[in-house]
C-alpha positions as CSV (number, residue, x, y, z in Angstrom):
1,M,0.1,0.0,-0.2
2,L,1.2,3.5,-1.1
3,D,0.7,6.4,0.8
4,D,1.5,10.2,0.5
5,S,5.3,11.3,1.2
6,R,4.1,14.2,2.1
7,R,7.1,16.1,0.7
8,K,7.0,19.8,0.4
9,T,8.5,21.5,-2.6
10,L,9.1,25.2,-2.2
11,T,10.4,27.0,-5.7
12,D,12.3,30.1,-6.1
13,K,13.0,30.9,-2.7
14,M,15.4,33.3,-0.3
15,F,16.6,33.0,3.2
16,K,17.2,36.8,4.0
17,E,17.9,36.3,7.8
18,E,19.5,34.3,10.8
19,E,17.4,30.5,11.1
20,V,17.5,29.3,14.5
21,G,15.8,26.1,15.1
22,S,13.5,26.0,12.0
23,G,12.1,22.7,10.7
24,Y,12.1,21.9,6.9
25,S,12.5,18.2,7.1
26,N,11.3,16.1,3.9
27,T,11.4,19.5,1.9
28,L,12.0,20.0,-2.2
29,F,14.0,23.3,-2.5
30,V,14.2,24.4,-6.1
31,R,16.7,27.0,-6.8
32,L,17.0,27.9,-3.3
33,V,18.9,31.1,-2.6
34,G,20.7,32.2,0.4
35,L,24.0,34.6,0.8
36,R,26.0,34.9,4.1
37,I,23.4,33.1,6.4
38,V,24.0,32.1,9.9
39,F,21.7,29.0,10.1
40,T,21.5,27.1,13.9
41,N,19.8,24.1,14.8
42,V,17.6,23.8,11.8
43,D,16.6,20.5,10.9
44,F,17.0,19.5,7.2
45,K,16.4,16.0,7.3
46,Y,15.6,14.2,4.1
47,C,15.7,17.4,2.2
48,I,16.4,17.7,-1.6
49,F,18.2,20.7,-2.6
50,D,17.9,21.4,-6.5
51,A,20.0,23.9,-8.0
52,A,20.3,25.4,-4.8
53,Y,22.7,28.4,-4.2
54,L,24.1,28.7,-1.0
55,R,27.1,30.8,-0.8
56,N,29.1,31.7,2.4
57,C,26.8,30.7,4.6
58,T,27.4,29.0,8.2
59,F,25.6,26.1,9.3
60,E,25.8,25.2,13.2
61,S,24.9,21.8,14.2
62,C,22.4,21.4,11.4
63,D,21.0,18.0,10.7
64,F,21.2,16.9,6.9
65,T,20.5,13.3,7.4
66,G,19.5,11.7,4.2
67,C,20.0,14.8,2.0
68,R,20.8,15.2,-1.8
69,F,22.3,18.1,-3.4
70,I,21.9,18.1,-6.8
71,N,23.5,21.1,-9.0
72,S,23.9,22.8,-6.2
73,N,26.6,25.8,-5.3
74,L,27.4,26.0,-1.5
75,V,31.1,27.2,-2.4
76,G,32.3,29.3,0.9
77,S,29.9,28.1,3.2
78,A,31.0,26.3,6.5
79,F,29.6,23.1,8.3
80,N,30.4,22.9,12.2
81,G,28.9,20.2,14.1
82,C,26.1,19.2,11.3
83,K,25.1,15.8,10.6
84,F,25.3,14.3,7.2
85,D,24.2,10.6,7.8
86,Y,23.3,9.1,4.2
87,A,23.7,12.6,2.4
88,T,24.7,12.2,-1.3
89,F,26.4,15.0,-3.6
90,E,25.6,15.4,-7.6
91,K,27.7,17.9,-9.5
92,T,27.4,20.3,-6.4
93,Q,30.2,23.0,-5.7
94,I,31.5,22.5,-2.3
95,D,34.6,23.2,-0.4
96,T,36.7,20.1,0.4
97,D,36.6,21.4,4.5
98,I,33.3,19.3,4.7
99,L,35.4,16.3,4.5
100,E,37.2,17.5,7.6
101,S,33.9,19.0,9.4
102,G,31.1,17.1,8.0
103,C,32.2,13.0,7.8
104,P,29.9,10.9,9.8
105,S,31.2,9.4,13.1
106,S,30.1,5.9,11.8
107,E,32.9,3.9,9.3
108,N,30.9,2.8,7.4
109,L,28.6,6.0,7.0
110,K,32.1,7.9,6.1
111,L,33.4,5.7,3.6
112,K,29.8,6.5,2.0
113,F,30.0,10.0,2.7
114,A,33.2,10.4,0.9
115,R,32.6,8.0,-1.5
116,S,29.8,10.5,-2.5
117,L,31.9,13.7,-2.7
118,R,34.6,11.6,-4.7
119,T,32.3,11.0,-7.1
120,N,30.7,14.7,-7.0
121,Y,34.3,16.1,-7.2
122,Q,35.1,13.8,-10.3
123,Q,32.0,15.2,-12.1
124,L,33.0,18.7,-11.6
125,G,36.8,18.1,-13.0
126,D,38.1,18.5,-9.5
127,A,41.1,16.7,-9.5
128,K,42.9,17.6,-5.9
129,A,39.5,17.6,-4.2
130,A,38.6,13.6,-5.7
131,N,41.9,12.6,-4.7
132,K,41.2,14.2,-1.1
133,A,38.1,12.5,-0.9
134,I,39.4,9.3,-2.2
135,S,42.0,9.4,0.4
136,I,39.6,9.4,3.7
137,E,37.2,7.0,1.2
138,L,40.1,4.6,1.8
139,K,41.0,4.8,4.9
140,A,37.4,4.5,6.4
141,T,37.4,1.2,4.1
142,E,40.1,-0.6,6.0
143,V,38.9,0.4,9.7
144,H,35.3,-0.6,8.2
145,L,36.6,-4.1,7.4
146,H,38.9,-4.5,9.9
147,K,36.2,-3.8,12.3
148,A,33.6,-6.0,10.7
149,W,35.7,-9.1,11.2
150,S,37.5,-8.1,14.7
151,S,35.5,-5.6,16.2
152,K,33.3,-6.6,19.5
153,E,30.9,-3.7,18.8
154,S,27.4,-4.9,18.9
155,Y,26.4,-3.2,15.6
156,Y,29.4,-5.2,13.6
157,R,28.4,-8.9,15.7
158,K,24.7,-8.7,14.7
159,K,25.6,-7.8,11.2
160,Y,28.2,-9.9,10.4
161,K,28.3,-13.4,11.7
162,G,29.7,-16.8,10.3
163,F,30.6,-17.4,7.2
164,V,29.8,-13.3,6.2
165,R,32.3,-12.5,8.9
166,A,35.0,-15.0,7.3
167,S,34.6,-13.5,3.9
168,L,35.4,-9.8,5.3
169,F,38.4,-11.2,6.8
170,V,39.6,-12.5,3.3
171,E,38.3,-9.3,1.8
172,W,40.3,-6.9,4.5
173,L,43.6,-9.0,3.8
174,E,43.1,-8.5,-0.1
175,F,42.9,-4.6,0.8
176,K,45.9,-4.4,3.0
177,L,47.9,-6.3,0.1
178,L,46.5,-4.1,-2.6
179,D,47.3,-0.9,-0.5
180,F,50.9,-2.1,0.2
181,I,51.5,-3.1,-3.4
182,W,50.1,0.0,-5.0
183,G,48.1,2.4,-2.3
184,N,44.6,0.6,-3.9
185,G,45.2,2.4,-7.4
186,E,46.2,5.7,-5.8
187,S,49.9,5.6,-5.1
188,A,52.7,5.3,-7.6
189,Y,55.0,5.5,-4.7
190,K,54.0,2.6,-3.2
191,L,54.0,0.7,-6.8
192,F,57.7,2.3,-7.2
193,R,58.6,0.4,-3.9
194,A,56.5,-2.7,-4.8
195,V,59.0,-2.8,-7.7
196,F,62.1,-2.1,-6.0
197,L,61.1,-5.2,-3.7
198,V,60.7,-7.6,-6.7
199,L,64.2,-6.4,-7.7
200,L,65.3,-7.3,-4.1
201,S,63.5,-10.7,-4.5
202,I,65.5,-11.5,-7.9
203,T,68.7,-10.1,-6.7
204,M,68.4,-12.7,-3.5
205,H,67.5,-15.6,-6.2
206,D,70.4,-14.9,-8.4
207,V,73.0,-14.7,-5.7
208,I,71.8,-17.9,-3.7
209,H,71.2,-20.0,-6.6
210,Y,73.4,-18.8,-9.3
211,G,76.4,-16.7,-6.9
212,D,78.4,-17.2,-3.9
213,P,76.2,-15.6,-1.2
214,N,79.5,-14.9,0.8
215,M,80.6,-12.4,-1.6
216,V,79.2,-9.0,-1.2
217,S,80.4,-8.0,-4.4
218,N,78.0,-10.6,-5.8
219,Y,75.0,-8.9,-4.4
220,W,75.5,-5.8,-6.1
221,A,76.1,-7.2,-9.4
222,S,73.2,-9.5,-9.4
223,F,70.6,-5.8,-8.0
224,I,71.9,-4.2,-11.3
225,K,71.1,-7.4,-13.6
226,S,67.4,-7.6,-11.8
227,P,66.0,-5.2,-13.9
228,Q,67.5,-6.6,-17.1
229,I,65.9,-9.8,-15.6
230,L,62.4,-8.4,-14.7
231,F,61.5,-6.9,-18.2
232,G,63.3,-9.2,-20.2
233,I,65.7,-7.8,-21.9
234,N,68.7,-10.3,-21.3
235,G,70.6,-12.7,-19.7
236,T,67.9,-14.5,-18.5
237,S,68.6,-17.9,-20.4
238,E,70.3,-19.5,-17.8
239,Y,67.5,-19.4,-15.4
240,S,64.6,-21.7,-14.9
241,G,61.2,-21.6,-16.9
242,A,59.1,-21.5,-13.9
243,F,61.4,-19.2,-12.4
244,L,61.2,-16.6,-15.6
245,A,56.9,-17.4,-15.7
246,L,56.7,-15.9,-12.6
247,V,59.1,-12.8,-13.4
248,F,56.9,-12.4,-17.0
249,A,53.4,-12.6,-14.5
250,T,54.7,-10.3,-12.3
251,R,55.7,-7.6,-15.0
252,L,52.8,-7.9,-16.5
253,I,50.7,-7.3,-12.9
254,M,52.9,-4.2,-12.3
255,F,52.6,-2.7,-15.8
256,G,48.9,-3.3,-15.3
257,F,48.8,-1.4,-12.1
258,F,50.8,1.6,-13.5
259,M,48.9,1.9,-16.2
260,S,45.7,1.7,-14.1
261,I,47.3,4.4,-11.9
262,I,48.3,6.9,-15.1
263,I,44.6,6.5,-16.4
264,K,42.5,7.2,-13.3
265,R,45.0,10.3,-13.2
266,F,44.0,11.5,-16.3
267,N,40.2,10.9,-16.2
268,R,40.2,13.1,-13.2
269,R,41.3,16.0,-15.3
């Protein structure tokens, strides 16, 4: 059985003075305007802001639970102590300060909040802001996955049980491994570090199986030769087929990760 949602629609309205303790929950604002207005303890739960213009406003302890911001301009506005649980953003201009002052406390809600803002900034072509949102999203994801399988908090124990908990442990391990290798697609530095560790592994293999571990000069010579082995340039005929196959697979994976990072960076511009 369907019932009326009782959503109010306010079109082409403008805030002219300070708002304190007002209630606008479940309202659709179309082309709402506000400039340098202070909002204190205002209830905006489940509101939709479509093409709103709220520049340089200050929101103190306001509730934006379940709100949607679409094609709006919130540049210069400050949000202090506001609640943004389940809020989403689409093609909305908003300062990145909200990632520090507006993130929900719960990790699962924080990652969804950061993900929505990351998508929003990507839609606007703001690469720097999108990178900041991704950083917060990845940190929140790691904490959420860890708590999902290890935390004794009632929320996690009731929601994740048995096999689901075990699968989340595996997912967390995969997340940590990929984070170490290439920062889950966001860190060229970590990828180059992983390549350096691969070169060290090749060096150790070469010294132990084809050199003299007691001679320091062998380590240096093998390390100099390791990039040639990794990239299959020359000097690989003496190695076993299994070892060369492993090196080849590693080279393809590392190259794929590198290209993915490059493509991601260009796609955000």
